[in-house]
Structures are given as structure tokens and as C-alpha cells.
Z-matrix of the N, CA and C atoms (Angstrom, degrees):
N
C 1 1.436
C 2 1.537 1 107.77
N 3 1.308 2 118.15 1 94.95
C 4 1.461 3 119.68 2 -173.81
C 5 1.529 4 112.55 3 -91.26
N 6 1.318 5 119.58 4 -43.91
C 7 1.457 6 121.33 5 179.83
C 8 1.507 7 109.60 6 -82.25
N 9 1.338 8 116.41 7 130.67
C 10 1.462 9 121.53 8 -179.67
C 11 1.522 10 110.35 9 -72.78
N 12 1.305 11 116.72 10 137.89
C 13 1.452 12 122.71 11 -175.66
C 14 1.523 13 111.92 12 -91.67
N 15 1.334 14 115.61 13 153.32
C 16 1.453 15 123.40 14 173.71
C 17 1.519 16 109.73 15 -107.46
N 18 1.315 17 117.23 16 -39.34
C 19 1.471 18 123.26 17 179.13
C 20 1.531 19 106.41 18 -114.02
N 21 1.330 20 116.95 19 128.00
C 22 1.456 21 120.67 20 -173.09
C 23 1.532 22 110.55 21 -139.04
N 24 1.339 23 115.61 22 136.25
C 25 1.455 24 123.06 23 172.55
C 26 1.529 25 107.95 24 -119.34
N 27 1.324 26 116.49 25 162.37
C 28 1.494 27 120.00 26 179.45
C 29 1.534 28 112.01 27 -54.11
N 30 1.322 29 116.72 28 -37.81
C 31 1.462 30 120.45 29 -179.47
C 32 1.530 31 113.48 30 -67.32
N 33 1.334 32 116.91 31 -12.83
C 34 1.460 33 121.23 32 179.94
C 35 1.523 34 114.11 33 -86.53
N 36 1.329 35 116.84 34 -10.77
C 37 1.460 36 121.31 35 -174.38
C 38 1.527 37 110.86 36 -127.13
N 39 1.310 38 116.44 37 162.39
C 40 1.473 39 120.49 38 178.12
C 41 1.539 40 109.57 39 -63.13
N 42 1.322 41 114.93 40 159.37
C 43 1.452 42 121.80 41 174.89
C 44 1.534 43 107.68 42 -114.42
N 45 1.305 44 115.88 43 124.33
C 46 1.460 45 121.19 44 175.15
C 47 1.538 46 106.48 45 -92.56
N 48 1.325 47 116.91 46 123.57
C 49 1.455 48 121.35 47 -176.30
C 50 1.541 49 108.62 48 -113.84
N 51 1.335 50 114.93 49 127.67
C 52 1.452 51 123.84 50 -179.21
C 53 1.521 52 109.18 51 -123.52
N 54 1.315 53 117.43 52 171.29
C 55 1.476 54 118.97 53 177.32
C 56 1.518 55 111.06 54 -67.01
N 57 1.313 56 119.43 55 -19.87
C 58 1.455 57 123.59 56 -179.75
C 59 1.512 58 114.00 57 -93.42
N 60 1.332 59 118.48 58 -11.99
C 61 1.460 60 119.73 59 -177.33
C 62 1.520 61 112.41 60 154.19
N 63 1.330 62 116.31 61 -149.54
C 64 1.464 63 120.57 62 -175.75
C 65 1.523 64 110.68 63 -141.25
N 66 1.351 65 114.12 64 160.71
C 67 1.447 66 122.23 65 -176.46
C 68 1.503 67 111.38 66 -142.61
N 69 1.328 68 117.07 67 135.22
C 70 1.451 69 123.09 68 172.56
C 71 1.518 70 108.29 69 -124.54
N 72 1.347 71 115.95 70 116.71
C 73 1.465 72 119.40 71 179.01
C 74 1.521 73 110.13 72 -87.36
N 75 1.310 74 116.95 73 105.40
C 76 1.471 75 122.92 74 -176.97
C 77 1.520 76 111.42 75 -78.28
N 78 1.316 77 117.16 76 -27.93
C 79 1.458 78 121.14 77 178.83
C 80 1.520 79 108.22 78 -140.46
N 81 1.293 80 115.21 79 117.79
C 82 1.473 81 125.28 80 175.23
C 83 1.523 82 105.66 81 -162.31
N 84 1.322 83 118.73 82 170.39
C 85 1.456 84 119.49 83 -177.14
C 86 1.531 85 115.22 84 -55.23
N 87 1.325 86 118.85 85 -28.81
C 88 1.468 87 120.83 86 178.73
C 89 1.520 88 112.62 87 -75.92
N 90 1.331 89 118.65 88 -14.97
C 91 1.454 90 122.06 89 -171.56
C 92 1.534 91 113.29 90 -112.66
N 93 1.338 92 116.21 91 -56.92
C 94 1.470 93 120.67 92 -175.69
C 95 1.525 94 109.59 93 -116.27
N 96 1.311 95 114.65 94 179.38
C 97 1.456 96 121.04 95 177.79
C 98 1.532 97 110.98 96 -93.51
N 99 1.333 98 119.41 97 11.62
C 100 1.468 99 121.29 98 178.73
C 101 1.524 100 108.84 99 -57.89
N 102 1.318 101 115.94 100 133.57
C 103 1.454 102 121.71 101 -174.87
C 104 1.524 103 114.49 102 -103.75
N 105 1.338 104 118.55 103 -13.95
C 106 1.460 105 119.06 104 -170.43
C 107 1.533 106 114.84 105 -128.44
N 108 1.330 107 117.98 106 -1.60
C 109 1.468 108 118.75 107 -178.04
C 110 1.517 109 109.16 108 -155.52
N 111 1.342 110 114.33 109 166.72
C 112 1.466 111 121.35 110 169.39
C 113 1.523 112 106.57 111 -128.95
N 114 1.336 113 115.15 112 157.43
C 115 1.459 114 120.80 113 -176.27
C 116 1.510 115 109.28 114 -145.67
N 117 1.332 116 116.80 115 130.83
C 118 1.460 117 120.21 116 -179.00
C 119 1.504 118 112.15 117 -141.98
N 120 1.324 119 114.51 118 163.98
C 121 1.457 120 122.55 119 174.26
C 122 1.539 121 107.77 120 -103.59
N 123 1.309 122 115.11 121 124.24
C 124 1.462 123 122.28 122 -178.01
C 125 1.525 124 108.84 123 -110.77
N 126 1.316 125 116.54 124 134.78
C 127 1.475 126 120.75 125 172.83
C 128 1.520 127 108.01 126 -123.04
N 129 1.355 128 115.02 127 117.87
C 130 1.452 129 121.01 128 177.78
C 131 1.521 130 109.91 129 -100.08
N 132 1.322 131 116.73 130 130.76
C 133 1.461 132 122.33 131 178.67
C 134 1.551 133 109.43 132 -70.52
N 135 1.328 134 119.09 133 153.90
C 136 1.466 135 121.55 134 177.86
C 137 1.540 136 111.14 135 -52.58
N 138 1.334 137 115.52 136 132.13
C 139 1.455 138 120.61 137 177.85
C 140 1.504 139 113.87 138 78.18
N 141 1.321 140 118.36 139 -2.42
C 142 1.483 141 122.05 140 -176.05
C 143 1.528 142 108.82 141 -112.37
N 144 1.329 143 114.04 142 168.18
C 145 1.453 144 119.21 143 176.96
C 146 1.498 145 113.04 144 174.65
N 147 1.310 146 114.93 145 -168.93
C 148 1.456 147 123.08 146 177.96
C 149 1.511 148 108.88 147 -91.54
N 150 1.304 149 117.33 148 121.14
C 151 1.451 150 120.29 149 176.84
C 152 1.536 151 108.96 150 -71.55
N 153 1.315 152 116.52 151 169.85
C 154 1.451 153 122.46 152 -177.95
C 155 1.517 154 111.46 153 -50.48
N 156 1.317 155 116.39 154 125.33
C 157 1.460 156 122.13 155 179.63
C 158 1.526 157 109.15 156 -159.31
N 159 1.303 158 116.95 157 173.64
C 160 1.457 159 120.58 158 174.37
C 161 1.528 160 109.42 159 -142.34
N 162 1.323 161 114.05 160 170.94
C 163 1.465 162 121.81 161 175.53
C 164 1.539 163 106.02 162 -124.06
N 165 1.342 164 117.51 163 99.51
C 166 1.463 165 121.70 164 -170.09
C 167 1.531 166 114.93 165 -57.53
N 168 1.345 167 117.99 166 -26.38
C 169 1.476 168 119.51 167 -174.05
C 170 1.510 169 113.50 168 -121.09
N 171 1.332 170 117.83 169 7.40
C 172 1.491 171 119.98 170 -177.04
C 173 1.512 172 111.06 171 -136.87
N 174 1.334 173 114.91 172 143.49
C 175 1.457 174 119.69 173 166.46
C 176 1.514 175 107.57 174 -89.24
N 177 1.322 176 116.84 175 161.86
C 178 1.462 177 120.87 176 -176.59
C 179 1.518 178 110.44 177 -134.94
N 180 1.312 179 115.05 178 145.68
C 181 1.446 180 122.40 179 169.62
C 182 1.511 181 107.35 180 -121.06
N 183 1.324 182 116.50 181 133.61
C 184 1.468 183 122.62 182 172.77
C 185 1.517 184 107.14 183 -117.37
N 186 1.338 185 116.40 184 133.56
C 187 1.452 186 121.92 185 176.02
C 188 1.524 187 107.73 186 -124.82
N 189 1.326 188 116.70 187 121.90
C 190 1.464 189 121.00 188 -175.77
C 191 1.540 190 109.25 189 -84.30
N 192 1.330 191 115.48 190 124.64
C 193 1.459 192 121.08 191 177.58
C 194 1.519 193 111.88 192 -100.20
N 195 1.347 194 116.38 193 -31.96
C 196 1.480 195 120.48 194 -174.31
C 197 1.520 196 108.63 195 -155.72
N 198 1.324 197 116.37 196 143.67
C 199 1.462 198 121.83 197 175.11
C 200 1.515 199 111.38 198 85.76
N 201 1.321 200 115.15 199 -178.23
C 202 1.470 201 121.73 200 178.69
C 203 1.524 202 109.22 201 -133.27
N 204 1.336 203 113.36 202 159.43
C 205 1.441 204 118.46 203 178.94
C 206 1.517 205 111.60 204 -160.81
N 207 1.322 206 115.36 205 171.30
C 208 1.453 207 122.32 206 175.64
C 209 1.538 208 106.92 207 -102.91
N 210 1.327 209 115.36 208 121.50
C 211 1.448 210 122.67 209 179.90
C 212 1.523 211 109.45 210 -108.59
N 213 1.326 212 117.21 211 129.32
C 214 1.460 213 120.58 212 170.80
C 215 1.514 214 108.96 213 -115.56
N 216 1.320 215 114.94 214 143.90
C 217 1.476 216 123.05 215 175.18
C 218 1.526 217 106.86 216 -139.57
N 219 1.324 218 116.55 217 121.40
C 220 1.469 219 121.66 218 -175.62
C 221 1.514 220 110.46 219 -97.49
N 222 1.323 221 117.30 220 85.65
C 223 1.453 222 122.31 221 178.55
C 224 1.517 223 110.80 222 -80.92
N 225 1.340 224 117.16 223 164.37
C 226 1.468 225 120.67 224 176.37
C 227 1.527 226 110.86 225 -58.04
N 228 1.330 227 116.73 226 -33.20
C 229 1.453 228 121.34 227 -178.24
C 230 1.527 229 112.86 228 -77.75
N 231 1.324 230 117.39 229 -7.87
C 232 1.444 231 120.82 230 178.36
C 233 1.520 232 113.57 231 139.46
N 234 1.310 233 115.59 232 173.98
C 235 1.468 234 122.99 233 -178.58
C 236 1.538 235 109.30 234 -81.79
N 237 1.321 236 115.96 235 127.51
C 238 1.452 237 120.95 236 173.51
C 239 1.512 238 107.05 237 -106.62
N 240 1.352 239 116.24 238 136.08
C 241 1.435 240 121.25 239 177.00
C 242 1.530 241 107.33 240 -138.88
N 243 1.339 242 116.50 241 130.98
C 244 1.468 243 120.22 242 -174.29
C 245 1.516 244 109.46 243 -152.59
N 246 1.350 245 115.19 244 143.00
C 247 1.456 246 118.03 245 169.26
C 248 1.508 247 107.46 246 -77.68
N 249 1.317 248 116.58 247 130.72
C 250 1.453 249 120.83 248 -179.93
C 251 1.524 250 109.82 249 -117.82
N 252 1.350 251 115.32 250 154.67
C 253 1.432 252 119.50 251 -178.55
C 254 1.522 253 111.64 252 -150.02
N 255 1.346 254 117.51 253 -173.20
C 256 1.458 255 122.11 254 -174.97
C 257 1.524 256 113.55 255 -51.69
N 258 1.344 257 114.45 256 134.80
C 259 1.468 258 120.78 257 178.50
C 260 1.509 259 112.91 258 88.99
N 261 1.319 260 119.18 259 -2.20
C 262 1.458 261 121.50 260 -176.93
C 263 1.523 262 111.26 261 -98.58
N 264 1.318 263 114.73 262 138.77
C 265 1.473 264 122.04 263 177.89
C 266 1.518 265 109.91 264 -111.23
N 267 1.324 266 116.51 265 139.60
C 268 1.458 267 122.30 266 176.28
C 269 1.523 268 107.41 267 -121.72
N 270 1.340 269 116.31 268 127.81
C 271 1.479 270 120.93 269 174.10
C 272 1.526 271 108.16 270 -103.25
N 273 1.340 272 116.38 271 127.36
C 274 1.448 273 122.67 272 178.45
C 275 1.536 274 108.67 273 -117.39
N 276 1.326 275 117.66 274 109.85
C 277 1.463 276 119.72 275 -178.14
C 278 1.537 277 113.08 276 -62.76
N 279 1.282 278 116.15 277 161.07
C 280 1.454 279 123.50 278 179.48
C 281 1.529 280 111.09 279 -51.99
N 282 1.330 281 115.97 280 131.43
C 283 1.452 282 124.99 281 173.84
C 284 1.535 283 115.80 282 71.59
N 285 1.337 284 117.26 283 3.33
C 286 1.459 285 120.60 284 -178.20
C 287 1.536 286 109.51 285 -81.91
N 288 1.311 287 117.11 286 134.33
C 289 1.475 288 121.52 287 178.39
C 290 1.532 289 109.37 288 -73.54
N 291 1.341 290 114.50 289 143.59
C 292 1.460 291 119.77 290 -176.73
C 293 1.530 292 108.46 291 -159.66
N 294 1.341 293 115.08 292 168.30
C 295 1.459 294 120.97 293 174.50
C 296 1.512 295 109.46 294 -154.09
N 297 1.315 296 116.58 295 155.13
C 298 1.467 297 123.29 296 178.55
C 299 1.510 298 107.24 297 -136.90
N 300 1.338 299 117.24 298 125.35
C 301 1.461 300 121.18 299 179.24
C 302 1.519 301 109.26 300 -131.91
N 303 1.316 302 116.27 301 129.66
C 304 1.474 303 122.82 302 177.90
C 305 1.526 304 106.89 303 -72.01
N 306 1.343 305 116.51 304 120.57
C 307 1.439 306 120.07 305 178.57
C 308 1.548 307 112.16 306 -108.40
N 309 1.347 308 115.83 307 13.41
C 310 1.455 309 120.79 308 -178.88
C 311 1.514 310 112.94 309 -100.06
N 312 1.337 311 114.94 310 -179.59
C 313 1.467 312 121.57 311 178.89
C 314 1.517 313 113.68 312 -86.80
N 315 1.320 314 116.56 313 -19.11
C 316 1.470 315 120.96 314 -179.72
C 317 1.512 316 110.65 315 -117.86
N 318 1.355 317 116.23 316 -176.72
C 319 1.465 318 118.59 317 179.48
C 320 1.523 319 112.88 318 -63.66
N 321 1.307 320 115.97 319 150.98
C 322 1.457 321 124.03 320 171.23
C 323 1.500 322 107.27 321 -109.57
N 324 1.331 323 116.90 322 121.85
C 325 1.487 324 120.70 323 -178.46
C 326 1.529 325 108.61 324 -112.87
N 327 1.322 326 114.11 325 132.10
C 328 1.448 327 122.20 326 -179.73
C 329 1.524 328 110.74 327 -133.48
N 330 1.315 329 114.69 328 156.95
C 331 1.454 330 121.29 329 165.87
C 332 1.527 331 106.39 330 -102.30
N 333 1.325 332 117.10 331 129.14
C 334 1.469 333 122.61 332 178.04
C 335 1.520 334 108.40 333 -113.56
N 336 1.317 335 115.75 334 132.80
C 337 1.467 336 121.27 335 178.44
C 338 1.536 337 107.54 336 -127.80
N 339 1.337 338 115.88 337 129.16
C 340 1.451 339 122.05 338 174.80
C 341 1.519 340 109.85 339 -112.87
N 342 1.339 341 117.10 340 137.40
C 343 1.452 342 121.56 341 174.20
C 344 1.523 343 107.92 342 -139.47
N 345 1.338 344 117.73 343 122.57
C 346 1.468 345 124.85 344 -9.56
C 347 1.513 346 111.02 345 -70.34
N 348 1.346 347 115.29 346 168.68
C 349 1.453 348 120.35 347 177.69
C 350 1.543 349 109.14 348 -62.48
N 351 1.310 350 117.47 349 165.15
C 352 1.453 351 121.99 350 176.91
C 353 1.516 352 112.93 351 148.37
N 354 1.341 353 118.78 352 -49.17
C 355 1.465 354 118.22 353 -178.85
C 356 1.509 355 114.26 354 -58.96
N 357 1.328 356 117.66 355 -29.42
C 358 1.481 357 118.88 356 -179.67
C 359 1.514 358 111.21 357 -63.54
N 360 1.326 359 117.96 358 -32.79
C 361 1.472 360 120.62 359 178.22
C 362 1.527 361 110.62 360 -67.50
N 363 1.327 362 117.36 361 -35.09
C 364 1.463 363 121.81 362 178.12
C 365 1.526 364 110.97 363 -66.70
N 366 1.338 365 117.73 364 -38.46
C 367 1.446 366 121.47 365 177.86
C 368 1.516 367 112.05 366 -60.48
N 369 1.304 368 116.34 367 -37.02
C 370 1.472 369 121.97 368 -179.49
C 371 1.533 370 110.84 369 -63.04
N 372 1.324 371 117.36 370 -24.49
C 373 1.468 372 122.71 371 -176.61
C 374 1.525 373 112.54 372 -96.81
N 375 1.338 374 117.90 373 -3.90
C 376 1.480 375 120.10 374 -175.50
C 377 1.509 376 112.58 375 -63.63
N 378 1.320 377 114.44 376 146.52
C 379 1.456 378 119.49 377 177.50
C 380 1.515 379 109.82 378 -64.04
N 381 1.319 380 116.46 379 133.62
C 382 1.461 381 122.01 380 177.25
C 383 1.498 382 115.23 381 91.03
N 384 1.344 383 118.64 382 -8.25
C 385 1.461 384 120.54 383 179.06
C 386 1.529 385 109.27 384 -70.49
N 387 1.317 386 115.35 385 140.65
C 388 1.483 387 121.50 386 175.17
C 389 1.529 388 105.78 387 -119.06
N 390 1.319 389 116.63 388 135.85
C 391 1.437 390 121.84 389 -178.06
C 392 1.527 391 109.70 390 -108.24
N 393 1.332 392 116.07 391 124.54
C 394 1.469 393 120.57 392 172.28
C 395 1.524 394 108.06 393 -103.92
N 396 1.322 395 115.77 394 135.76
C 397 1.454 396 120.45 395 179.63
C 398 1.534 397 110.57 396 -65.39
N 399 1.309 398 115.46 397 157.26
C 400 1.459 399 121.72 398 178.38
C 401 1.511 400 110.25 399 -59.61
N 402 1.322 401 117.34 400 138.46
C 403 1.459 402 121.19 401 177.37
C 404 1.538 403 110.76 402 -66.27
N 405 1.332 404 115.68 403 -34.90
C 406 1.470 405 121.10 404 -179.66
C 407 1.539 406 110.62 405 -97.94
N 408 1.326 407 116.99 406 25.29
C 409 1.449 408 120.41 407 -173.42
C 410 1.473 409 113.00 408 -88.85
């Protein structure tokens, strides 16, 4: 993908497939000219999710589009745990441990934003990830 895109759909970018679901990065250095963030669509399979982890150099925003899940965020003031659903936004400060697990019967779809970008490149290197080429590639 040499020319940077301005308008992007999931079919325009690769799909990262994990045992917990799939990810399409709509904005990252490989796709757009965005200089300060990355943005992707995450789909978590029922009963699956991201185990406790952090992003040492990036803060994260999650926006739920579909489905429900249990979100944990480990702030200095204590552990927060909440069921989240469509229309809800979660802010995760830099380096804070967190997890997201789909507790519904169907897929949970979220938008994930990292600032600055970087964690998306690490996901591409994770053990067990499978990469599908863009449908419109």
C-alpha cells in the first residue's frame, strides 16, 4: 500500500485474525497520513477478549458499536470494572492495565484509537496472528 488513503473501509486494509477475534486498522502509518494516532475496528468473538495488558507509550480510547462486554481498567485509585455496551466510550490512560471481554452471545464490535500510534504494529507481530490481505487490495 504505497499511496496514503483519505477514505478507508475495512475491505481496504488487511485483517488481523486472532483466537479472540479480528482487527482492521483503518488508520495507521501503513494506511493513512495520520501522524499522531491509529484507529481500528475490533471484533471480539462471544466469550473472548483481550486479557490484562497495557500500552506503555500510548493512551487508548474504545468506543462500543455493537454487543456488550466486561471492561476492566486498573487505575492508581483502584480497579474499575463495568459492563459496557453500544454508544459507550472508555478512556484508558497511558500504561494503565486493562482488559475487554465479550460477555454476549454475538460479536462485540468496537473502535480502538491509540495515541500516539504504535501498539497496532505490535499486534501484527503477536504469536498466532494470521493476516488476510485486503479484499479491495
